[in-house]
C-alpha positions in Angstrom: -0.1 -0.1 -0.1 1.7 3.1 -1.1 0.2 5.9 1.1 3.3 7.4 2.6 2.7 5.2 6.1 4.1 1.8 4.9 7.2 2.6 7.1 5.3 3.3 10.1 3.5 0.0 9.6 6.7 -1.8 9.3 7.9 -0.5 12.7 4.7 -1.1 14.5 4.9 -4.7 13.3 8.6 -4.7 14.9 7.3 -3.4 17.8 4.5 -6.0 18.2 7.1 -8.8 17.4 9.4 -7.5 20.2 6.3 -7.6 22.8 6.0 -11.4 21.5 3.3 -11.3 18.8 4.4 -14.5 16.4 1.4 -15.2 14.3 2.8 -14.1 10.8 -0.7 -13.7 9.4 -1.5 -11.1 12.1 1.7 -9.4 11.6 1.0 -9.2 7.8 -2.4 -7.8 8.4 -1.2 -5.2 10.7 1.4 -4.3 8.1 -1.0 -4.1 5.4 -4.2 -2.3 7.1 -4.0 1.5 7.0 -4.6 2.3 10.6 -4.6 6.1 10.2 -8.0 5.6 8.1 -9.7 4.5 11.2 -8.5 7.4 13.7 -9.7 11.1 13.8 -7.7 13.1 11.1 -6.3 15.3 14.0 -4.7 12.0 15.5 -3.2 10.5 12.4 0.3 11.5 13.2 0.0 9.0 16.3 -2.0 6.3 14.4 1.1 4.0 14.3 2.0 4.3 18.1 1.3 1.1 20.0 -1.4 3.2 22.0 -5.0 3.4 22.4 -6.7 6.8 21.1 -10.0 8.4 21.2 -12.3 8.2 18.4 -15.3 9.9 19.7 -18.6 9.0 21.4 -16.6 8.0 24.4 -14.9 5.0 22.5 -11.3 4.5 22.0 -9.5 2.4 19.2 -7.6 -0.1 21.4 -3.8 -0.5 21.7 -2.5 -2.6 18.5 -0.8 -5.0 20.8 -4.1 -5.7 22.5 -5.9 -6.2 19.2 -2.9 -8.2 17.7 -2.9 -10.6 20.5 -6.7 -10.9 20.5 -6.4 -11.9 16.8 -3.5 -14.2 17.6 -5.4 -16.0 20.3 -8.4 -16.9 18.0 -5.8 -19.0 16.0 -7.3 -18.1 12.7 -6.5 -20.1 9.4 -8.5 -18.2 7.0 -11.4 -20.4 6.7 -13.6 -19.4 9.8 -16.6 -17.6 10.5 -15.7 -14.8 13.2 -18.0 -12.3 15.2 -16.6 -9.3 16.7 -18.6 -7.4 19.5 -17.5 -3.8 19.5 -16.8 -2.5 15.9 -15.6 0.8 17.1 -13.6 2.5 14.5 -13.7 -0.8 12.4 -9.7 -1.4 12.5 -9.9 -4.7 14.2 -12.5 -5.8 11.9 -10.3 -4.8 9.1 -7.6 -7.1 10.5 -9.9 -10.0 11.1 -11.2 -9.7 7.4 -7.7 -10.5 6.4 -7.6 -13.6 8.9 -10.8 -15.1 8.4 -13.4 -16.1 5.8 -16.3 -14.3 7.2 -16.7 -11.4 9.7 -19.8 -10.2 11.4 -19.1 -7.1 13.5 -21.8 -5.6 16.2 -21.7 -2.0 17.1 -24.2 -0.3 19.5 -23.6 3.0 18.5 -25.0 3.8 15.1 -22.6 6.7 14.3 -19.5 4.4 14.8 -21.2 1.5 12.8 -21.8 4.0 9.9 -18.3 5.2 9.8 -16.8 1.8 10.3 -18.7 0.6 7.2 -18.0 3.3 5.0 -14.2 3.0 5.7 -14.3 -0.9 5.3 -16.0 -0.9 2.2 -13.4 1.9 0.8 -11.0 -0.4 1.3 -12.6 -3.0 -0.5 -13.0 -5.6 2.5 -16.1 -7.2 1.2 -16.3 -10.4 3.6 -17.1 -8.1 6.4 -20.9 -7.0 7.8 -21.4 -4.2 10.3 -24.6 -4.7 12.3 -25.9 -2.0 14.5 -27.2 -3.9 17.7 -26.6 -5.1 21.3 -23.4 -7.1 21.0 -23.6 -8.5 24.2 -26.5 -10.6 23.0 -24.0 -12.0 20.1 -25.7 -12.2 16.7 -27.8 -15.3 16.2 -28.9 -15.0 12.6 -25.4 -16.3 11.6 -24.2 -18.2 14.5 -22.3 -20.3 15.2 -19.0 -18.9 15.1 -15.4 -20.5 15.1 -14.2 -17.4 16.9 -15.5 -14.3 18.7 -13.6 -11.4 20.1 -15.0 -8.9 22.3 -13.4 -5.4 22.1 -15.0 -4.2 25.5 -15.0 -5.2 29.2 -17.6 -7.4 30.6 -18.2 -8.0 34.2 -18.9 -11.7 33.3 -18.3 -14.1 30.3 -21.9 -13.4 28.5 -23.6 -16.9 28.0 -25.1 -15.8 24.8 -21.5 -15.7 23.4 -20.3 -18.9 24.5 -23.6 -20.7 23.3 -22.9 -19.3 19.8 -19.5 -20.8 19.8 -18.8 -23.8 17.4 -17.5 -26.7 19.3 -14.0 -26.0 19.8 -14.4 -22.3 19.0 -12.6 -19.6 20.9 -13.7 -16.5 22.8 -11.6 -13.7 23.6 -12.8 -11.1 26.1 -11.7 -8.7 28.7 -13.3 -9.7 31.8 -13.4 -7.6 35.2 -14.5 -4.2 36.6 -14.9 -1.1 34.6 -11.5 0.1 35.8 -9.2 -3.1 35.3 -10.0 -6.5 33.4 -8.0 -9.6 32.5 -7.9 -10.7 28.7 -9.5 -14.0 29.1 -9.6 -16.9 26.5 -12.4 -19.0 26.4 -12.6 -22.3 24.5 -15.9 -24.3 24.3 -15.7 -28.0 24.7 -15.9 -30.2 21.9 -18.4 -32.6 23.1 -20.9 -30.4 25.3 -21.6 -26.9 26.2 -19.0 -26.6 28.7 -16.0 -24.4 28.3 -12.3 -23.7 29.7 -11.3 -20.3 30.6 -7.7 -18.9 30.4 -6.5 -15.8 31.8 -3.9 -14.1 29.5 -2.8 -10.5 30.9 -4.1 -7.5 32.4 -5.9 -4.9 30.1 -8.1 -1.9 30.3 -11.1 -1.4 28.1 -14.3 0.6 28.0 -17.1 -1.2 29.3 -19.4 -3.5 27.3 -23.1 -2.1 27.5 -26.2 -4.0 26.8 -28.3 -6.9 28.1 -25.4 -9.1 29.1 -23.0 -6.1 29.9 -22.4 -3.8 32.7 -25.8 -1.9 32.8 -28.2 -4.8 31.9 -29.4 -2.4 28.8 -28.4 -1.5 25.2 -27.7 1.8 26.4 
């Protein structure tokens, strides 16, 4: 991509490798997707810093390391159906579009959903659908999913999300209080509805809103 930011993307890839990201498909996606198109124009000079940035409506585009790690934990091979809860700017959605066959992304804030849809379509990422709705409920019409990634913090692991995983499917979600959470990998059992939970590392996300989020209603 010849947009003047290729060198910055390469530097970001090197930074993430230095922090332990090893999945080459994830690193290629980071090196390809133009993150500067997903942040406000006034912040484009910081687009390739390994830092979260505000995107309006009280939301943020998450730190690239956390997004890369979340994608890496899904162990995608390019053949999966994936659900993203919390489209936000659409940047992680774009990364997932390069890693999975089909991506469905649910965003509760209509303005953000519209803006993300426009950027994603402008990039020609046609295997992505952005849906305005309560992501804490998942998205039943296209379930089950091989992977689900949640870009907001939940007080508990929402039951509908686990229920919408395929056997062996993986869910990555920050779990904890509104002030501090642990990025958690949930793997659904192959032969029943049970699941395993693996804490990965400490993170800080905006709260998940909705029926199965902090406030119990799609605010």
